[in-house]
N, C-alpha and C positions, 0 to 999 in steps of 0.2 A: 658579528655573527648574524646571519639571516635565518629567520624562522620560516618554515614552510608549513602549510596546512593543506591536507588533502580534502578538497571539498567534493570530490566525486562520491564519496560514501561517508557522510557524517556519522558520528558515534551513534550507535543504536539502530542504524539503518542497515537492513540486510544487504549483503554484497550482491545478491541475485538481482537487485533492482537496477535496471540499466536505463530505462526511459524516464524522462521528467514526469510524464503522466503517471507511471507506475509509482514513482516516489510520492507524488502528490496524493494519489488515492490511498496509498499505504499510510502516509502520515495522517490523513484525515480519519481513516478508520481507527488508528491508534488513539488519536486525540478524542474522538467522539465515542469510543467504545462500541462502534458498530453503526451501520447505515444501510439503507436500501440503495439500489442503483438510481432510483428517482431522487433520493436525498442527495447523492453525490452529484448527479446531473444539475440539480437546482443550486447546490452550494458552490460547486467548482466551476460551473459554466462550460463543462466539457460536453461534447455530443454523447448522448446516451449509448450509441453503438460503440464508441471508443471506450467508454467506461465499462461496458459489458465485456469487451475484449480484454481490457486490463484486468478486470476481476477474474475472468476465466484463466488468464495467464498466472495471476497471483495464486489462485486456488490450486492450479496444477503444480506449482512450486511449493505448496504447503504453507504459504505465507498468509493466506486468509481462509476462513471457513464460512460456509453459508448455512444458516438456519432459517428455514422458510425463505422469506425474501430479504433477510438481513445478513449482511456480510460483516465479519469481525476479523481483526488482525489476530493471528494465532499467537499464543504465548511464546515468547522468544526462548524461554528455558526449555520448552518442549521441542522446539525446532532444533536446538543444539544438542540434544541427547539422542 
């Protein structure tokens, strides 16, 4: 018997995340409990413009929230209700 594993959307990862950059930013925000766009740029090495675009997309999907300059991943239990 062959076991298969869907790596497209690992457990706990919202299915709305399609791009590798979005997944990376989302995982970072969950692990760090929040970060600024500058923090993400410095830590992940992605262009700041790309990070801002990803953050805007994640926010419009309700996956992240912004407080002042800090972005945090939303609580998954709130998203699913």
